[in-house]
C-alpha positions, 0 to 999 in steps of 0.5 A, spaced: 721 749 688 726 754 684 726 761 687 726 768 684 723 765 677 722 772 674 714 769 671 712 766 678 714 772 681 711 777 677 705 772 677 704 773 685 705 780 684 699 780 679 695 778 685 695 784 689 694 787 683 688 783 682 685 785 690 688 792 692 682 794 687 678 792 693 682 795 698 680 802 695 674 802 692 671 798 696 675 799 704 677 806 702 674 811 696 667 809 693 662 805 698 666 810 704 663 816 700 657 812 698 655 808 703 656 815 709 651 819 703 645 814 703 646 813 711 645 821 712 637 822 712 635 829 714 629 825 719 634 820 722 641 824 721 647 819 721 643 814 725 641 808 722 638 801 725 641 794 724 637 789 724 632 793 730 638 796 733 641 803 733 648 805 731 652 811 728 653 809 721 660 810 721 661 806 728 656 801 724 661 800 718 667 800 722 664 794 726 662 790 722 670 790 719 672 789 725 668 782 727 669 780 719 676 780 721 675 778 728 672 771 724 678 770 720 682 771 726 680 764 730 679 762 722 686 762 719 689 758 725 685 752 721 686 754 715 693 754 715 694 748 717 690 744 712 694 749 708 700 745 711 699 739 712 695 737 705 698 742 700 692 745 698 694 753 699 693 755 692 685 752 693 684 756 699 687 763 695 681 761 690 676 760 695 677 767 698 678 770 692 671 768 690 668 769 696 671 776 696 669 777 688 662 775 689 661 780 695 663 786 691 658 783 686 652 784 691 654 790 693 652 793 687 644 791 690 645 795 696 641 801 697 639 804 704 633 799 704 637 793 704 642 795 709 643 789 712 644 785 706 650 791 704 653 790 711 654 783 711 657 783 704 661 790 706 664 784 711 664 778 707 668 781 702 673 783 707 674 776 709 675 774 702 680 779 702 684 778 709 684 769 706 686 771 700 692 775 702 694 770 708 695 765 703 699 770 698 704 772 703 705 765 705 709 765 698 713 769 699 719 766 702 717 760 698 719 764 691 724 769 693 731 768 697 732 773 703 736 777 699 731 778 694 725 778 699 724 786 701 724 788 693 720 782 691 715 785 697 716 792 694 714 789 687 707 786 690 705 793 693 707 797 688 702 792 682 697 792 687 698 800 687 698 800 680 692 795 678 688 798 684 689 806 681 687 804 674 680 801 675 679 807 680 680 811 674 675 808 671 670 808 676 671 815 677 669 816 670 663 813 671 661 817 678 663 824 676 660 824 670 655 819 669 651 824 664 656 822 660 653 815 660 645 817 660 645 814 667 640 818 671 640 814 678 645 817 681 646 810 686 648 806 680 656 808 679 658 806 685 654 800 685 658 799 678 664 801 681 663 795 685 661 790 681 667 792 676 672 790 682 669 783 684 669 782 676 677 785 676 679 782 682 676 775 680 679 776 672 686 777 674 687 773 680 687 767 675 694 769 672 696 767 680 692 761 679 696 760 673 702 760 674 703 760 682 707 753 684 700 747 683 698 744 690 696 737 691 688 737 693 686 732 699 678 733 698 678 729 705 672 732 710 674 736 716 674 733 721 675 735 730 683 733 729 684 737 723 680 743 727 685 742 733 691 741 729 690 748 727 690 752 734 696 746 735 700 749 730 699 756 732 701 754 739 707 751 736 708 758 731 708 761 738 712 756 742 718 757 737 717 765 736 718 765 744 726 763 742 727 768 737 728 774 740 728 778 734 721 775 731 718 775 738 718 783 738 718 785 730 711 782 732 710 785 739 712 793 735 707 789 729 700 789 733 700 795 736 703 799 730 698 796 726 693 799 730 695 805 727 697 804 720 691 798 719 685 803 721 688 809 719 688 806 711 680 802 714 678 809 716 680 815 712 675 816 707 669 816 712 673 822 716 674 826 710 666 826 708 664 826 714 668 831 718 671 836 713 665 834 708 670 832 702 664 829 698 666 824 693 670 828 688 675 830 691 675 824 697 677 819 691 682 824 688 685 825 695 686 817 695 688 816 688 693 821 689 696 817 696 695 810 692 701 813 687 705 816 691 705 810 695 708 806 689 714 811 690 714 809 697 714 802 697 720 802 693 724 809 696 723 804 703 726 798 700 731 802 697 733 806 704 732 798 707 738 796 704 742 802 705 741 803 712 737 797 715 730 794 715 728 797 723 731 804 722 727 805 717 721 802 721 723 807 727 723 813 722 717 811 719 712 809 725 715 816 728 711 820 722 705 816 723 706 819 731 706 826 727 700 825 723 695 822 727 697 829 731 697 833 726 690 830 723 686 831 730 688 839 729 686 839 721 680 843 719 680 844 711 681 840 704 688 843 704 691 840 710 688 835 708 692 833 702 698 834 705 696 829 710 694 824 705 701 825 700 704 824 707 701 817 708 702 815 702 708 815 701 709 811 708 703 807 708 706 802 702 712 802 706 711 800 713 707 794 710 711 791 705 718 792 710 713 788 715 712 783 711 718 782 708 723 784 715 719 778 718 719 773 712 727 775 712 728 772 720 723 765 719 727 758 720 731 757 713 727 752 709 721 751 714 716 747 711 711 751 715 711 758 712 703 757 712 702 756 718 709 762 721 704 767 716 698 765 718 701 767 725 703 774 721 696 774 719 693 773 726 697 778 729 695 784 725 687 782 724 687 782 731 690 789 731 685 791 726 679 788 731 681 792 737 683 799 732 676 799 728 673 796 735 676 802 739 675 808 733 668 806 733 667 806 740 670 812 742 666 816 736 660 814 738 662 815 746 665 822 744 661 824 738 667 825 735 672 822 730 678 826 732 678 823 740 679 817 736 685 819 731 689 820 738 687 813 741 690 812 734 695 815 735 697 812 743 697 805 739 704 807 734 708 811 740 707 802 744 709 800 737 716 805 737 717 803 744 717 796 742 720 797 734 727 801 740 727 795 743 728 790 736 733 795 734 737 794 740 736 786 739 738 786 731 745 790 734 746 783 739 745 779 734 749 782 729 755 783 734 754 776 736 754 774 729 761 777 728 764 774 734 762 768 733 
């Protein structure tokens, strides 16, 4: 496969353009605000009944996401093994894209009296997003040389931020100015937004499906050996990683700071709506600011990585995340939230982009098992999200405050920072060994 092909790289980045609309509208802005509003009633407060059991509304949505990610932790090893050995990586990208896209379309029908249906669609959409991202990530070492992977990874995130903001602006008009379109039912604009996300996701993904390298589909039936081989592949990758000190330490750091990064991204909107009572309009405006700043942040971190190295930049960014969590515990008004949002936007894209490209650059050269290696990477991240979201929801229900949950996230970042400092020592040791060889 030809590497650094501009058309292929652009089509790869368009997958981020397509699915990032889900990340912005469904996980970060309109859905959390809509969900919190319709599930907060005078009669029951923030308590909701889900299949006969009572939950705090925001805790329920976080539990649903953690279950969705846990299911993907179990499935990804099997699917990545099938993709590596059968050469049908793109087939799985399509499967998860359509699954996630149609689940978002299903959310158009979500109202309080169909809570169970809405939560199930919400969870399925998350699974579609996770699966598609994993297989798209695994293309990175195949389409770009190591010296270009920071830039290409940042380009993907930039495309994602731009695409998601464009759709968000369209949805923004419907949500804030429904009277312009003669809309009387105030639940219609957010539900229309969910429908548009599904169509956008499926539609723009066709660009990636058209130009990414073709795979060889194999329609043989799945058997026990294939399923078993998926976990064997995961075990094989772990055995190999145990002898790769840099990647092993990087994954440990990544595991802990991802508990914080991903949970903050998924829970921030709920915090703004429920704790600070920002309202949908202000919340959407804040998240839009985050996305726009994140475009610059991803490119800026890529630039600094070239100057001082990936690990040093990651250490610096995690320190800022720790400070952000501590500040979030004390904020009391919308302007403080805006300030923190700008900081989060600047470092959010950078830490994701650099984590992905750093891992990719240190993979074994010319390995045929990129899907398996990125499956391990994604399993690490998704398991971190499961623990992070569950901890956030559990602490909120136990203490009645999201602020206490934020302190727990700060502790995850601190542990991640410790491993990054150790990673820096490993990097220095490897560099010294290379100079003397």
